[in-house]
KEKE-3310 file (N, C-alpha, C; in steps of 0.2 Angstrom, whole numbers, plus 5000, padded with zeros to 4 digits):
npx = (5217:5225:5233:5240:5247:5255:5262:5269:5276:5285:5292:5298:5306:5314:5322:5327:5336:5346:5357:5362:5367:5376:5385:5388:5395:5405:5413:5416:5424:5435:5441:5445:5453:5464:5468:5473:5485:5492:5494:5501:5511:5517:5518:5528:5534:5532:5521:5511:5503:5492:5488:5482:5472:5463:5459:5454:5442:5436:5432:5424:5414:5409:5405:5394:5384:5382:5380:5380:5388:5400:5412:5416:5417:5427:5438:5438:5443:5455:5460:5460:5467:5480:5482:5484:5495:5504:5503:5507:5511:5503:5490:5487:5481:5467:5463:5466:5457:5445:5447:5447:5434:5427:5431:5427:5413:5412:5415:5404:5394:5397:5408:5416:5419:5428:5437:5439:5446:5444:5447:5461:5466:5461:5468:5482:5481:5480:5493:5501:5497:5500:5498:5487:5488:5487:5481:5473:5480:5485:5494:5489:5475:5478:5485:5473:5465:5471:5473:5461:5458:5467:5460:5450:5456:5468:5479:5481:5489:5489:5484:5494:5507:5506:5503:5515:5524:5520:5524:5537:5540:5536:5547:5548:5557:5559:5548:5541:5548:5544:5531:5531:5536:5526:5517:5523:5521:5507:5491:5488:5477:5462:5461:5470:5483:5494:5494:5498:5510:5518:5517:5523:5536:5539:5538:5549:5560:5559:5562:5575:5581:5584)
npy = (5457:5457:5447:5454:5464:5457:5451:5463:5465:5455:5456:5470:5466:5457:5466:5476:5468:5466:5476:5473:5461:5463:5470:5461:5451:5457:5460:5447:5444:5454:5449:5435:5439:5446:5437:5428:5434:5434:5421:5416:5424:5427:5417:5402:5389:5376:5377:5381:5372:5368:5379:5384:5375:5377:5390:5388:5380:5390:5398:5390:5390:5403:5403:5394:5402:5412:5406:5410:5420:5426:5433:5426:5413:5415:5418:5406:5398:5403:5401:5387:5382:5388:5382:5369:5371:5373:5361:5350:5336:5321:5322:5335:5336:5333:5345:5355:5352:5356:5369:5374:5370:5379:5392:5391:5391:5404:5412:5408:5415:5428:5435:5445:5449:5455:5462:5452:5441:5428:5422:5425:5418:5404:5403:5403:5391:5381:5382:5378:5366:5348:5340:5330:5312:5315:5327:5342:5352:5363:5373:5380:5384:5389:5401:5407:5410:5418:5430:5433:5437:5449:5456:5461:5467:5475:5483:5478:5472:5458:5450:5453:5450:5435:5432:5435:5427:5414:5417:5416:5402:5398:5402:5414:5427:5440:5446:5443:5450:5462:5462:5460:5472:5480:5475:5479:5493:5494:5501:5504:5494:5495:5493:5483:5484:5478:5466:5470:5476:5465:5457:5466:5466:5452:5454:5462:5454:5444:5452:5454:5443:5443)
npz = (5668:5680:5675:5665:5673:5680:5670:5666:5677:5677:5665:5668:5679:5673:5664:5673:5679:5671:5671:5683:5681:5673:5680:5689:5681:5676:5688:5691:5680:5681:5693:5689:5679:5685:5695:5686:5681:5694:5695:5683:5681:5693:5702:5709:5698:5701:5708:5700:5692:5703:5707:5694:5693:5704:5701:5688:5693:5700:5688:5681:5691:5690:5677:5678:5684:5674:5660:5647:5644:5635:5638:5650:5645:5638:5647:5654:5646:5643:5656:5657:5646:5650:5662:5657:5650:5661:5668:5658:5649:5645:5650:5649:5637:5637:5644:5635:5626:5631:5634:5620:5617:5626:5620:5607:5610:5615:5604:5596:5602:5604:5594:5594:5606:5621:5613:5602:5608:5610:5597:5597:5608:5604:5592:5597:5603:5593:5585:5596:5602:5599:5584:5574:5576:5590:5595:5591:5584:5571:5559:5549:5552:5564:5559:5552:5562:5570:5562:5561:5574:5573:5563:5570:5581:5578:5584:5595:5610:5614:5603:5593:5599:5600:5587:5582:5589:5583:5570:5572:5575:5562:5555:5551:5553:5551:5549:5560:5570:5566:5570:5583:5587:5584:5594:5606:5606:5608:5613:5631:5641:5648:5665:5665:5669:5675:5668:5655:5658:5661:5649:5641:5645:5642:5628:5625:5630:5620:5608:5611:5608:5594)
capx = (5221:5230:5238:5244:5251:5260:5267:5273:5281:5290:5297:5303:5311:5320:5325:5331:5341:5351:5363:5365:5370:5382:5389:5392:5399:5412:5416:5419:5430:5440:5444:5449:5460:5468:5471:5477:5490:5496:5496:5504:5517:5520:5518:5533:5533:5529:5514:5506:5497:5488:5485:5478:5467:5459:5457:5448:5436:5432:5429:5418:5407:5406:5402:5388:5380:5381:5383:5379:5393:5406:5418:5418:5419:5434:5443:5437:5446:5461:5463:5460:5474:5486:5482:5487:5503:5508:5503:5510:5510:5496:5485:5485:5478:5460:5462:5466:5451:5440:5448:5445:5426:5425:5433:5423:5407:5411:5415:5396:5389:5399:5415:5420:5419:5435:5441:5441:5451:5443:5451:5468:5468:5460:5474:5487:5481:5481:5500:5505:5497:5501:5492:5484:5483:5487:5477:5470:5484:5485:5496:5485:5469:5480:5485:5468:5461:5475:5472:5454:5460:5471:5456:5445:5459:5474:5484:5481:5496:5490:5485:5501:5511:5503:5504:5523:5526:5517:5528:5544:5538:5536:5554:5547:5559:5559:5540:5539:5551:5539:5524:5532:5537:5519:5514:5526:5518:5500:5489:5485:5471:5459:5461:5474:5490:5499:5495:5501:5517:5522:5517:5528:5542:5540:5541:5556:5564:5559:5565:5583:5584:5585)
capy = (5464:5455:5444:5460:5467:5451:5450:5468:5465:5450:5461:5475:5463:5456:5472:5479:5463:5466:5479:5470:5455:5465:5472:5455:5448:5462:5459:5441:5444:5457:5444:5430:5442:5448:5431:5424:5438:5432:5414:5415:5429:5428:5410:5398:5385:5370:5378:5383:5368:5367:5386:5386:5371:5381:5396:5385:5380:5397:5400:5386:5392:5409:5402:5391:5407:5416:5402:5414:5426:5426:5435:5422:5408:5416:5417:5400:5394:5405:5397:5380:5382:5389:5376:5363:5373:5371:5353:5347:5329:5319:5324:5341:5336:5334:5351:5359:5351:5359:5376:5374:5370:5385:5397:5390:5393:5411:5415:5407:5419:5435:5434:5451:5449:5456:5463:5447:5437:5420:5420:5425:5412:5399:5403:5401:5383:5378:5381:5376:5359:5343:5339:5323:5309:5317:5333:5346:5357:5365:5379:5384:5385:5394:5408:5409:5413:5424:5435:5436:5441:5455:5461:5465:5472:5476:5487:5474:5468:5451:5447:5454:5445:5428:5431:5436:5420:5410:5418:5413:5395:5397:5404:5421:5430:5447:5448:5442:5456:5468:5462:5461:5479:5483:5473:5483:5500:5494:5505:5501:5490:5497:5488:5477:5487:5472:5460:5474:5477:5458:5455:5470:5463:5446:5456:5465:5448:5440:5457:5454:5437:5443)
capz = (5671:5684:5672:5662:5678:5682:5665:5666:5683:5676:5661:5671:5684:5668:5662:5678:5682:5665:5673:5689:5679:5669:5685:5692:5676:5676:5695:5691:5675:5685:5698:5686:5676:5691:5698:5682:5681:5698:5695:5677:5682:5700:5706:5707:5692:5704:5711:5695:5691:5707:5707:5690:5694:5708:5696:5684:5696:5700:5682:5680:5695:5688:5671:5679:5685:5668:5655:5640:5645:5630:5641:5655:5642:5635:5653:5657:5640:5643:5661:5655:5642:5655:5667:5653:5649:5668:5670:5654:5649:5641:5654:5647:5630:5639:5646:5629:5621:5635:5632:5614:5617:5629:5616:5601:5611:5615:5597:5593:5606:5602:5591:5596:5614:5623:5607:5598:5612:5609:5591:5598:5612:5600:5587:5600:5605:5587:5584:5601:5604:5594:5578:5574:5580:5597:5597:5585:5581:5565:5558:5544:5556:5568:5556:5550:5568:5573:5558:5562:5579:5571:5560:5576:5586:5574:5588:5601:5612:5614:5595:5589:5603:5598:5579:5581:5591:5578:5564:5574:5573:5554:5554:5547:5558:5550:5550:5568:5574:5565:5573:5590:5589:5584:5600:5610:5605:5609:5618:5637:5642:5655:5671:5664:5669:5677:5662:5650:5660:5660:5643:5637:5647:5638:5621:5625:5630:5613:5604:5612:5605:5587)
cpx = (5226:5235:5243:5249:5257:5265:5273:5278:5287:5295:5301:5307:5317:5324:5330:5337:5347:5357:5366:5369:5376:5387:5393:5396:5406:5415:5420:5425:5436:5445:5448:5454:5465:5472:5475:5484:5495:5499:5502:5511:5521:5520:5524:5530:5529:5522:5509:5500:5491:5483:5480:5472:5462:5455:5452:5442:5432:5429:5423:5411:5404:5402:5394:5383:5378:5383:5383:5384:5399:5412:5419:5419:5426:5438:5444:5442:5454:5465:5465:5467:5480:5487:5486:5494:5507:5509:5508:5508:5503:5490:5482:5481:5469:5459:5462:5459:5445:5441:5447:5437:5424:5426:5428:5415:5406:5410:5407:5393:5391:5407:5419:5420:5426:5439:5444:5446:5450:5448:5459:5470:5466:5466:5480:5487:5482:5487:5504:5503:5499:5496:5490:5489:5482:5482:5475:5474:5485:5487:5492:5479:5472:5481:5479:5464:5465:5474:5466:5455:5463:5465:5452:5449:5467:5480:5484:5488:5495:5489:5491:5507:5511:5505:5512:5526:5525:5523:5536:5544:5539:5542:5553:5550:5559:5552:5539:5542:5547:5533:5525:5533:5530:5515:5516:5522:5510:5497:5487:5478:5468:5458:5466:5482:5494:5500:5499:5508:5521:5522:5522:5536:5544:5542:5547:5562:5565:5562:5574:5585:5586:5591)
cpy = (5462:5451:5449:5463:5462:5451:5456:5468:5460:5454:5466:5472:5460:5461:5475:5475:5463:5470:5476:5463:5456:5467:5466:5451:5451:5460:5452:5441:5448:5452:5439:5433:5443:5442:5427:5427:5435:5425:5413:5418:5428:5422:5405:5392:5379:5371:5379:5379:5368:5374:5387:5381:5374:5386:5393:5382:5385:5399:5397:5388:5398:5407:5399:5396:5411:5412:5405:5419:5423:5427:5430:5415:5410:5415:5411:5396:5397:5401:5390:5378:5384:5384:5370:5365:5372:5365:5350:5340:5327:5321:5331:5341:5337:5342:5356:5358:5355:5367:5378:5375:5377:5392:5397:5392:5400:5414:5414:5412:5426:5435:5440:5452:5450:5457:5457:5441:5429:5418:5420:5418:5405:5397:5401:5394:5381:5377:5379:5369:5354:5342:5332:5318:5311:5322:5336:5352:5357:5371:5383:5387:5391:5401:5410:5412:5419:5430:5438:5439:5449:5460:5464:5468:5472:5479:5483:5471:5460:5447:5447:5450:5437:5427:5431:5429:5415:5411:5415:5406:5393:5399:5410:5427:5438:5450:5448:5448:5463:5468:5462:5469:5482:5481:5478:5491:5500:5498:5501:5499:5493:5492:5482:5480:5482:5468:5463:5474:5471:5456:5460:5467:5456:5448:5458:5459:5444:5444:5455:5448:5438:5446)
cpz = (5675:5681:5668:5667:5680:5677:5664:5672:5681:5670:5664:5676:5679:5666:5667:5681:5677:5668:5679:5687:5676:5674:5688:5688:5677:5683:5695:5686:5678:5688:5695:5682:5681:5694:5694:5681:5688:5698:5689:5678:5689:5704:5704:5702:5696:5707:5707:5694:5696:5708:5701:5689:5698:5705:5692:5687:5698:5694:5680:5684:5693:5682:5673:5681:5679:5662:5648:5640:5641:5633:5647:5652:5640:5641:5655:5652:5641:5650:5661:5652:5645:5660:5663:5651:5655:5669:5665:5654:5645:5644:5653:5641:5632:5641:5640:5625:5625:5634:5625:5613:5620:5623:5610:5603:5612:5609:5594:5597:5604:5600:5593:5602:5616:5617:5603:5602:5611:5603:5593:5602:5608:5595:5591:5601:5599:5584:5590:5604:5598:5589:5579:5573:5587:5599:5590:5582:5574:5563:5554:5547:5561:5565:5554:5556:5571:5568:5559:5570:5577:5567:5564:5579:5583:5579:5594:5604:5612:5607:5592:5593:5600:5591:5579:5583:5586:5571:5565:5573:5566:5552:5550:5552:5557:5551:5557:5572:5573:5570:5581:5592:5589:5591:5607:5611:5607:5615:5625:5637:5648:5660:5670:5664:5670:5671:5657:5652:5659:5654:5639:5639:5643:5630:5621:5625:5623:5608:5605:5610:5597:5586)
residu = (MET:ASN:PHE:ILE:LYS:ALA:SER:LEU:VAL:LEU:VAL:LEU:ALA:SER:VAL:LEU:SER:LEU:PRO:VAL:MET:ALA:SER:ASN:THR:GLN:GLU:LEU:LEU:VAL:HIS:LEU:GLN:ASP:ARG:TRP:VAL:GLU:VAL:ASN:TYR:GLN:THR:PRO:GLU:LYS:ALA:LYS:PRO:ALA:ALA:PHE:GLU:ALA:LEU:SER:LYS:GLU:ALA:GLU:HIS:ALA:LEU:ALA:GLN:TYR:PRO:LYS:SER:ALA:GLU:LEU:LEU:ILE:TRP:THR:GLY:ILE:ILE:GLN:SER:SER:TRP:ALA:GLY:ALA:ALA:GLY:GLY:LEU:GLY:ALA:LEU:ASP:LEU:VAL:LYS:SER:ALA:LYS:ALA:SER:LEU:GLU:GLN:ALA:ILE:SER:ILE:ASN:PRO:LYS:ALA:LEU:ASP:GLY:SER:ALA:TYR:THR:SER:LEU:GLY:ALA:LEU:TYR:TYR:GLN:VAL:PRO:GLY:TRP:PRO:LEU:SER:PHE:GLY:ASN:ASP:LYS:LYS:ALA:GLU:GLU:LEU:LEU:LYS:GLN:ALA:LEU:ALA:ILE:ASN:PRO:GLU:GLY:ILE:ASP:PRO:ASN:TYR:PHE:TYR:ALA:ASP:PHE:LEU:ILE:GLN:GLN:LYS:GLN:TYR:LYS:GLU:ALA:ARG:ARG:VAL:PHE:GLU:THR:ALA:LEU:LYS:ALA:PRO:ALA:ARG:PRO:GLY:ARG:ALA:LYS:ALA:ASP:GLU:PHE:ARG:ARG:GLU:GLU:ILE:ARG:GLN:ARG:LEU:ALA:GLN:PHE)
# end
């Protein structure tokens, strides 16, 4: 009887901890998202590598607390890839490999987490990094992943933005313009007002180049 009571206490404690875990995960996500916007858009270029490195350590610390959080894995991958872009050089190749691993793990846990953002970010990596033998870049794989992201979130600002950017690299300018225009009309994301504002400005600048 005491064993049953003890078991029930453990089960109840486990169930009751779920909302707390969700709440804590959300707080960590909001912090990482907001800080990423500050570093990516409002930090001087020379200071970005160190700022992204510090943010990457924060993401890894958060992930150590919740290793099965697809959302935290996605943001760990985004931050790692942003750090790679800011740092540049051959040293960035190890960072993009780490980002790839984080995003692939997120997909294995929950492919639809954050509206399929892992597919968007992974697809962006595949067309932005060098191909073999230096790295894993592959335009065919990039297109496949970006289309998977759009299948989950067809009106999203980020999947449309990165697919349009990919199309420009493929010299499909007419289609790229159409997709950029779709991205510009994307609905606002809750809690991502600043990120949306900066992304829309990027889209306007890209459209002005046509």
